[in-house]
C-alpha positions as CSV (number, residue, x, y, z in Angstrom):
1,M,0.2,-0.1,-0.2
2,Y,2.9,2.2,0.7
3,L,4.1,2.0,-2.7
4,A,0.6,2.7,-4.7
5,T,0.4,5.9,-1.9
6,S,3.8,6.9,-2.9
7,I,3.0,6.8,-6.9
8,F,-0.5,8.8,-5.8
9,Y,1.4,11.4,-4.0
10,A,4.2,11.8,-7.3
11,A,1.1,11.8,-9.4
12,A,-0.5,14.7,-7.4
13,I,2.8,16.7,-7.4
14,L,3.7,16.5,-11.0
15,F,0.3,17.8,-11.1
16,L,0.0,20.7,-9.4
17,L,3.7,21.5,-10.9
18,N,2.2,21.7,-14.2
19,F,-1.3,23.2,-13.5
20,A,1.1,26.1,-11.6
21,L,3.0,26.5,-14.9
22,G,-0.1,26.8,-16.5
23,L,-1.6,29.4,-14.2
24,L,2.0,31.5,-14.7
25,V,1.4,31.1,-18.2
26,Q,-2.0,32.5,-18.1
27,F,-1.2,34.9,-16.2
28,R,1.6,36.0,-18.1
29,I,4.1,35.7,-15.1
30,V,6.2,33.2,-17.4
31,H,6.4,33.3,-21.0
32,T,7.0,29.8,-22.5
33,K,6.7,30.5,-26.0
34,P,10.9,29.5,-26.7
35,F,10.1,26.3,-24.6
36,R,6.0,25.6,-25.1
37,W,6.9,21.7,-25.3
38,L,7.4,22.2,-21.5
39,H,3.5,22.1,-20.8
40,H,3.4,19.2,-22.7
41,A,5.6,16.9,-22.1
42,L,4.9,17.6,-18.7
43,F,1.3,17.2,-19.3
44,F,2.2,13.7,-20.8
45,A,4.1,12.9,-17.6
46,V,1.2,13.9,-15.5
47,F,-1.2,11.7,-17.3
48,V,1.1,8.6,-17.1
49,S,1.9,9.1,-13.6
50,A,-1.8,9.3,-13.1
51,A,-2.9,6.2,-14.9
52,V,0.0,4.2,-13.2
53,A,-1.4,5.6,-10.0
54,A,-5.4,4.7,-10.8
55,L,-3.7,1.3,-11.8
56,T,-2.2,0.2,-8.2
57,G,-4.5,2.2,-6.5
58,F,-6.7,-0.6,-8.0
59,L,-4.8,-3.5,-7.8
60,S,-4.1,-2.5,-4.0
61,G,-7.5,-1.7,-2.9
62,A,-6.2,2.3,-2.0
63,S,-8.8,4.7,-1.1
64,Y,-7.8,7.0,-3.6
65,R,-8.5,5.0,-6.7
66,W,-11.9,5.8,-7.1
67,A,-10.9,9.7,-7.4
68,L,-8.3,8.9,-10.2
69,L,-10.8,7.9,-12.7
70,P,-12.5,11.3,-13.2
71,V,-9.1,12.6,-13.1
72,L,-8.2,10.3,-16.3
73,A,-11.5,10.8,-18.0
74,L,-11.0,15.3,-17.6
75,F,-7.2,14.4,-18.8
76,A,-8.8,12.7,-21.8
77,V,-10.7,16.0,-22.7
78,L,-8.4,18.4,-22.1
79,P,-5.9,18.3,-25.2
80,Y,-8.8,19.0,-27.1
81,L,-9.8,22.7,-25.5
82,R,-7.6,25.7,-26.4
83,A,-4.9,26.8,-23.5
84,G,-6.5,29.4,-21.8
85,A,-10.0,28.8,-23.0
86,V,-12.5,28.9,-20.0
87,G,-13.4,25.5,-20.9
88,H,-9.4,24.3,-20.1
89,V,-9.3,26.2,-17.2
90,A,-12.5,24.5,-15.8
91,L,-11.8,21.0,-16.2
92,A,-7.9,21.9,-15.2
93,C,-9.5,23.0,-11.8
94,G,-11.8,19.9,-12.1
95,V,-8.8,17.9,-11.7
96,L,-7.7,19.7,-9.0
97,V,-10.8,18.4,-7.2
98,F,-10.7,15.4,-7.8
99,Y,-7.1,15.5,-6.8
100,A,-8.1,17.1,-3.5
101,A,-10.8,14.4,-2.8
102,G,-8.1,11.8,-3.3
103,L,-5.5,13.3,-1.0
104,A,-8.2,13.5,1.8
105,S,-9.1,9.9,1.1
106,V,-5.5,9.1,2.0
107,S,-5.1,10.6,5.3
């Protein structure tokens, strides 16, 4: 169970890093034009880590496992929405809520 929880924490941290980068770009604090690929590469790592955390969560019966299913569904839709659009922001915030629910269930 410790391994599954550690993977979940790593997935949550990766998501928070990508979320923070998105906020910094949205508010024009950071300009990613020269390295736009960074946000996409980080999103790929976030998606894979969430999928691995969900799989290990279900295999070990971890309490957070159900919170990651809507996270994965929202992640599947997110790339189809233009960055900076209201829908993109709303889905990212929705993911944040489900990660928070998963983190609350771990304690």
